[in-house]
N, C-alpha and C positions, 0 to 999 in steps of 0.2 A: 585623583582629587576627583571627590564624590560633585557632584552637580550645590553641595553644598558650598563646598569650600574645602569640607571634612576629607583628611587622607584617612581612613579607611583602616585601608592596613594597616600605621601605623599607631591605628587608638586601641585596633585592634590586638596587635600589639601590647602598650598599654597597658591593654583589658587582663589582658594577661600574664603578668607582670605584678601589678600594680594589686589586682584585689581576686590572684591568684581561683577564679572562682572555681563549680566543681563541674563547669562547660568550655571550653571556645562558647564565647560569644554569638549569639545567634541574631541572624537579620533573615527578616519573611521581605516579602516586597507582593501586593495582589496585582492578577495583569485580568486586561475584561475579557479576552479573546485563551480557551485553551490552547487553541494552533498557536497562540503567544510561544507558548511552554520550546517549541519546536524552534524558533528562530533567538531563543536563549541555547538551544544546543544540551539544556538539563537533563539526568537522570528521572523521564519517567517515573515513578513509581510502580513497581510492577502486581506489585498486589497493596488488599485495605486492612492500611495503620489506622492510631488514635492519634488525637492529633498529639499527645499528649506525650506519643511513641516519636512520634517527624520532629518534634522541636530535641527529643533529644540523642538522636540518627547524624543529626549535622552539628551540634554539640561538643560530641563527644567523639563521633567517628569521621567527624570533618566532612560529613557527604551534602552537596548540591543535588534537593530535592527538588520535583518539580510533582506537584501535586492540583488535585482538580476533583468532581464530587467523585469517579468510582475507587480511586486510592485514599482519599482521603475517612474513607467510613469503617474505620475501626471500632469505633464508640459512634451514636449518634449523635453525638455533644459536637461533636469535634465540625463538624459538615452541616448541621446547627448554625453556627459560632464564626466560619465562614460562610456563610452564604451562601452556599456551593445550594442547598437543600434542607425542608425541614426536614422534623424528625417523623416516623409511619404512628401510623393510624394509633398499632396498636401497647405502643407504649407506657402511654397514662395505664392501661390496665396488668398493666408488666405489674409497674412502680405497687399501684395500689393493693394487687392480690402478691408481688413477694416480698415487697420492701416494706407492706403496711400500713401506705402512705395513705392520706383521707383526698378524698381530688379538689377542695379547696389549697392543702395545702401542692397539691403537683401543681393546679393553678400558678398555685405562686412561684414554683423553681421554676416554669419554662420564664412566667413573665420575668423574670429577676434575669436571669441570660444572657448573657451581654453579647450581640449577634450584631453579625452585618447584614445590611439590606437585603433579602436575597431574589438571588440574582442582577446584583449590582458589581460583580465578579464571578468571572469562574474556573477561574485557574492560578494561585500562587508558587514562589520560590520562597522552601526555604534552607538558608546554608549561612558557615560563616560566615561574619560580617567581611572579614580580606577578601570573600571569594565575591561579596560582592565588586572590589574593586577591578577584577578579573569579564565580570562579565558589562560591565559597562553601566550601569545600576543603580537607585539612590534608593535604600532600603529604606523601609516603610516605618522601621520601626525597630526596636534592638530587642532581644531575653536573655536576660542572664541568669543562670543557675545558682544559683549559691548557698553558703547556708548564713546564718545569723547573724556573725561578725562581718561577712565580703555585705550580704544588706546593709548593714548598715554604717561601715562604710560609704557603701553606693546616694542608700537614703541621706544621712550626714551630709556627704562632701556638696551631693545636690541642693540641698535643702542653702548651705553655708556662701555658694559658689549666686543663687538666685534668691532667696527666703520664699520662696516655693516649697509646700508640704507634697509625700509623694500617697499617695491617696490606698482605697481600696474594700469594697465592699462583699465581700466572699461570699457568696451561700451554705459552699461544702460542698459544691457536687461539677463543678465548671470549669475548674483552672484553667482550660486553653482561652478564658472567655479576658485573658489576658492581650488577649492579636485586638479583638477590637479595640478595648481601651483605649492602645495605643493608637491605634486607627481616629481619632474618635477623638483624640487631643487630652488627656484625660493622662495624662502618664507624666509623672515618673510613677507606674503600677504594682503595687508592690500582692500574692500569692499565693497560701499556699496548695499541692499538688494535692490534686480530691482522692479519693477510694481509683479510682482508676485509674489515674496519672502511679498511682502503690503501687495498682496490680499486674501492670504490664511496659510501661515506662519505667520499672526499678528507681523510680524518686526511695529517695532516705528519708529516714526521718526528722534530720536536722537542713530539710530543704526547703528553700524557698525561691523562689522565680520573679524576678526584678522586670520587668517590662518598662522602656525610655524611647525617646526620638532622640536617630542619630547624637543633634547639636545639642539632645540633654546633656548626653553621654556623654561626649567633648564637653560639657561646661564641669561637667563634672570630674572626671578625669584629672581634666586641667587644676581644677583644683587642687586634688589634690594631691598633682607633685608638687601646686606650687607651697605644700602646706606640708614637703617630702613624709605626706601619712604612707603608709602598703599594707597587707596583712600579712601580717599578722600584728594588730597598731601598739606599738612600745606604752601600752595603756597598765599591765602586768607585772606590778609595783613587788612581785616577787623573786624575777630574773635580778630586783638590785638591793635585794635585800639578803643584810648576809643574816644565815642560817640565829631560828631564833632559842639562847639554853636552855629554853621549858619541855622545848619537844624532846618527845624519845629518839625521836629519827637522828635528831641533832647525836642526841646521850650515843651510837652509833658510828657517827659517820664522821663525827666532828674528834681534830684531832686534839683538843680536852675537853675536860668532863669539869 
C-alpha cells in the first residue's frame, strides 16, 4: 500500500487491463536533493534526454529513471518545467530567427509554459506506477499515454466518479508541462504531444497524455470497474447489427442476396 492507502501494483494492473493504454502508467516523484536518488538506488540517466523521452522510456520499457539537471537537458523545456534550470539566454534569438517568431509572441510562449518553481527540487524519479510500491514512495502524479478513446474513458470515468471536469490550456510547444499541472493540483490534465515529443519521443498521431493524482486515477478506475466498462467500450452498434441488405459487401458475403 502507498501512504494514501492505494495499492499501486493493483492500480497499475487495473489500468493495463481496463484502459489498455499505449504504455504502462508512469508515476513521478520529485526529490529535494540530487543525492536522494542514491538513497532509492534508481538508475541515474547517463545521457541527456528530453523529458518527453524520459516519460516514454519509463512507460514503454518499464524503466525506473533518476533525473536531474544534467540528464534532463535534451530539450530546454524539460529542465525548465521540472524547475531544475532556466532556458538558455540565446533561446529567444533561435526562435525569432529560425522559427519566425516575434519577440512579443516568444515572451508569451515562455510566460505561458507551466513550470515548477526554480530550485524547489533538484531531482525526480520517473517509473512505472507499480515500481513505486517497491521503492516505498508515494508518486506525486501519474501520466497516461492514450489514444482518444482511452482518454475518453479516463476523462469520462473521472467526471462520473466526482463531477469534476478535466482541464487543459496547451499552447502547442510544451506538452511535458503536464507534470507541473499535476503537481499544482490542476488535474486531471489533458494535453497533446508537442513537436518535440513527436520528433524525439515517437509520439503517434493519435496520442494524448492524461495526468492525474494517484487518488484521482483510483477513483476513475473504480468507476470504470463498477459499470463494467473497458477499452474498447461497448458502444459500437455495428458489432451487433446484422448486415445491411443494401450494402455492396452484403451482396458478396451474404448467404442470400
